[in-house]
C-alpha positions as CSV (number, residue, x, y, z in Angstrom):
1,M,-51.3,178.5,-67.1
2,S,-50.7,177.6,-63.5
3,D,-52.2,174.6,-61.7
4,T,-53.5,175.2,-58.1
5,P,-53.2,172.0,-56.0
6,A,-55.7,170.8,-53.5
7,P,-54.6,170.1,-50.0
8,R,-55.4,166.4,-49.9
9,I,-53.9,163.6,-52.0
10,T,-55.4,160.1,-52.3
11,S,-53.1,157.1,-52.1
12,P,-55.1,154.6,-54.3
13,R,-55.8,151.2,-52.8
14,Q,-59.1,150.1,-54.3
15,R,-59.1,148.8,-57.9
16,R,-61.1,151.7,-59.3
17,A,-58.8,154.3,-57.7
18,V,-55.7,152.5,-59.0
19,E,-57.2,152.4,-62.5
20,T,-58.1,156.1,-62.3
21,R,-54.5,157.0,-61.4
22,E,-53.1,154.8,-64.1
23,A,-55.4,156.4,-66.7
24,L,-54.2,159.8,-65.6
25,L,-50.5,158.8,-66.0
26,Q,-51.3,157.2,-69.4
27,S,-52.8,160.5,-70.6
28,V,-49.6,162.3,-69.5
29,E,-47.5,159.8,-71.5
30,Q,-49.8,160.4,-74.5
31,L,-49.4,164.2,-74.3
32,V,-45.6,164.0,-73.9
33,A,-45.2,161.6,-76.8
34,T,-47.3,163.7,-79.2
35,E,-46.8,167.3,-78.1
36,G,-43.9,167.4,-75.6
37,W,-43.8,167.6,-71.8
38,E,-44.6,171.4,-71.9
39,A,-48.1,170.6,-73.1
40,V,-49.0,168.7,-70.0
41,T,-51.4,170.7,-67.8
42,T,-54.1,169.4,-65.4
43,T,-56.7,170.9,-67.8
44,R,-55.4,169.0,-70.8
45,V,-55.1,165.7,-68.8
46,A,-58.7,166.2,-67.6
47,E,-59.9,166.7,-71.2
48,L,-58.1,163.5,-72.4
49,T,-59.5,161.4,-69.5
50,N,-63.0,163.0,-69.3
51,M,-62.4,163.7,-65.7
52,A,-62.8,166.8,-63.6
53,V,-59.7,168.7,-62.8
54,G,-60.6,168.3,-59.1
55,T,-60.3,164.5,-59.5
56,I,-56.7,164.9,-60.7
57,Y,-55.8,166.8,-57.5
58,R,-57.1,163.9,-55.4
59,Y,-54.2,161.8,-56.8
60,F,-51.5,164.4,-57.7
61,A,-50.5,167.6,-56.0
62,D,-49.9,169.5,-59.2
63,R,-48.6,169.3,-62.8
64,E,-45.1,168.6,-61.7
65,A,-46.2,165.6,-59.6
66,L,-48.0,164.3,-62.7
67,L,-44.9,164.5,-64.8
68,L,-42.6,163.1,-62.2
69,C,-44.9,160.1,-61.5
70,A,-45.3,159.4,-65.2
71,Y,-41.5,159.4,-65.6
72,D,-41.1,157.1,-62.6
73,A,-43.7,154.8,-64.0
74,T,-41.7,154.4,-67.3
75,V,-38.6,153.7,-65.3
76,T,-40.4,151.0,-63.3
77,R,-41.3,149.3,-66.6
78,L,-37.7,149.5,-67.8
79,V,-36.3,148.2,-64.6
80,N,-38.7,145.3,-64.5
81,I,-37.7,144.3,-68.1
82,C,-34.0,144.4,-67.2
83,H,-34.5,142.6,-63.9
84,E,-36.3,139.8,-65.6
85,T,-33.4,139.6,-68.1
86,L,-30.9,139.6,-65.3
87,E,-32.7,136.7,-63.6
88,S,-32.7,134.7,-66.9
89,L,-29.1,135.2,-67.9
90,P,-27.1,131.9,-68.3
91,A,-25.2,130.8,-65.2
92,D,-21.9,130.8,-67.1
93,I,-22.2,134.2,-68.7
94,G,-19.3,136.6,-67.9
95,M,-19.7,140.0,-66.3
96,H,-18.9,142.0,-69.5
97,D,-21.4,140.1,-71.6
98,A,-24.0,140.4,-68.9
99,A,-23.5,144.1,-68.6
100,R,-23.6,144.6,-72.4
101,R,-26.9,142.6,-72.6
102,L,-28.6,144.5,-69.8
103,L,-27.5,147.9,-71.3
104,E,-28.8,146.9,-74.7
105,I,-32.1,145.7,-73.3
106,Y,-32.5,148.9,-71.2
107,L,-31.7,151.3,-74.1
108,D,-33.9,149.4,-76.6
109,A,-36.8,149.3,-74.2
110,A,-36.4,153.0,-73.3
111,E,-36.4,154.0,-77.0
112,G,-39.5,151.8,-77.4
113,I,-41.5,154.1,-75.0
114,P,-42.3,157.1,-77.0
115,A,-42.8,159.4,-74.0
116,H,-39.7,158.3,-72.0
117,A,-37.2,160.8,-73.4
118,G,-39.6,163.7,-73.0
119,L,-40.5,162.7,-69.5
120,L,-36.7,162.4,-68.8
121,K,-36.2,166.0,-69.9
122,A,-39.1,167.1,-67.7
123,M,-37.7,165.2,-64.7
124,R,-34.3,166.8,-65.1
125,R,-35.9,170.2,-65.1
126,L,-38.1,169.5,-62.0
127,R,-36.0,167.2,-59.9
128,P,-32.6,168.7,-59.0
129,L,-29.6,166.4,-59.3
130,E,-28.7,167.0,-55.6
131,A,-32.2,165.7,-54.7
132,D,-31.3,162.4,-56.5
133,Q,-28.0,162.1,-54.7
134,S,-29.5,162.8,-51.2
135,A,-32.4,160.4,-51.6
136,E,-32.6,156.7,-50.9
137,P,-31.3,154.5,-53.8
138,G,-33.7,154.5,-56.7
139,Q,-35.2,151.6,-58.6
140,I,-32.3,151.4,-61.0
141,V,-29.8,151.1,-58.2
142,S,-31.7,148.9,-55.8
143,E,-33.4,146.6,-58.3
144,L,-30.7,146.4,-61.1
145,V,-27.3,147.7,-60.2
146,E,-27.0,146.2,-56.8
147,P,-28.4,142.7,-57.9
148,F,-26.0,142.8,-60.8
149,F,-22.9,143.3,-58.6
150,A,-24.3,140.8,-56.1
151,R,-24.2,138.2,-58.8
152,F,-21.1,139.0,-60.8
153,A,-18.7,140.7,-58.4
154,P,-16.7,138.5,-56.0
155,A,-17.8,138.8,-52.4
156,G,-16.5,141.9,-50.8
157,Q,-15.1,143.3,-54.0
158,T,-17.4,146.3,-54.2
159,D,-18.2,148.9,-51.5
160,R,-20.9,151.5,-51.2
161,L,-18.8,154.3,-52.7
162,Q,-18.0,152.3,-55.7
163,L,-21.6,151.4,-56.2
164,Q,-22.6,155.0,-55.9
165,L,-20.0,156.2,-58.4
166,V,-20.8,153.5,-61.0
167,S,-24.6,154.2,-60.6
168,A,-24.2,157.9,-60.9
169,V,-21.9,157.8,-64.0
170,L,-24.0,155.1,-65.7
171,I,-27.4,156.8,-65.1
172,T,-25.9,160.2,-66.3
173,L,-24.6,158.6,-69.5
174,V,-27.8,156.7,-70.2
175,D,-29.8,159.9,-69.7
176,L,-27.5,161.8,-72.1
177,Y,-28.0,159.0,-74.7
178,L,-31.7,159.1,-74.4
179,V,-32.1,162.9,-74.9
180,S,-29.6,163.1,-77.7
181,P,-30.6,163.3,-81.4
182,E,-31.1,159.9,-83.1
183,E,-28.3,160.4,-85.6
184,S,-25.7,160.6,-82.8
185,R,-27.0,157.6,-80.8
186,P,-25.0,154.8,-82.5
187,R,-21.7,156.4,-81.6
188,L,-23.0,157.4,-78.1
189,R,-24.1,153.8,-77.5
190,R,-20.6,152.5,-78.3
191,E,-19.1,155.1,-76.0
192,L,-21.5,154.2,-73.2
193,E,-20.7,150.6,-73.5
194,A,-17.0,151.3,-73.4
195,H,-17.3,153.4,-70.3
196,L,-19.4,150.7,-68.6
197,I,-16.8,148.0,-69.3
198,F,-14.0,150.4,-68.1
199,M,-15.9,150.9,-64.8
200,L,-16.4,147.1,-64.4
201,D,-12.7,146.5,-65.1
202,R,-11.8,149.2,-62.5
203,I,-13.8,147.4,-59.9
204,A,-12.6,143.9,-60.8
205,G,-9.0,144.9,-61.2
206,A,-8.3,147.4,-58.4
207,P,-10.6,146.9,-55.4
208,D,-7.9,147.8,-52.9
209,D,-7.1,151.2,-54.6
210,A,-10.8,152.1,-54.5
211,R,-10.9,151.5,-50.7
212,A,-7.6,153.2,-50.0
213,G,-7.6,156.2,-47.7
């Protein structure tokens, strides 16, 4: 079944419009959590929300936009949780312990959202990796990775290239963890943490090498 988009998309400002858009995204999460992301169509979403299909097209261009916006909404929740944790960390906590804590919080919270892994799979099908790399820094980078290094890395110790590399590797490994079978996750979590600490040590121990050339 293909979805035919309408030419005009509404950017919700009024409370009712915001609530309508939120209800649509919640129905997408429900479908992904119970039936998988392939089950998401505008027809199914309309049925779940008791809305007309035409109403959906006022807020989203098509099925792909629904899935991508639902994924981004879960990421927003995860980033907000981790950002609050970052803000509340003790003043004397070390970089390694802080990184381990944030990683644990992010992974636990992501696993606590039933639809997140399915939405992640859909996102990787619909949003090419090169699009991520060419876009402006996403929420994870701008609201989590950058503030982390601003707090824990000495002034001038990190540059844009290092930040991009750490972010790309970390996001890729986290995504791999979240789409992997549950039985393999304990080992993957340990490996992910080890790679994160290695990257932090690389930045803390060899800043001049990273900027050479």
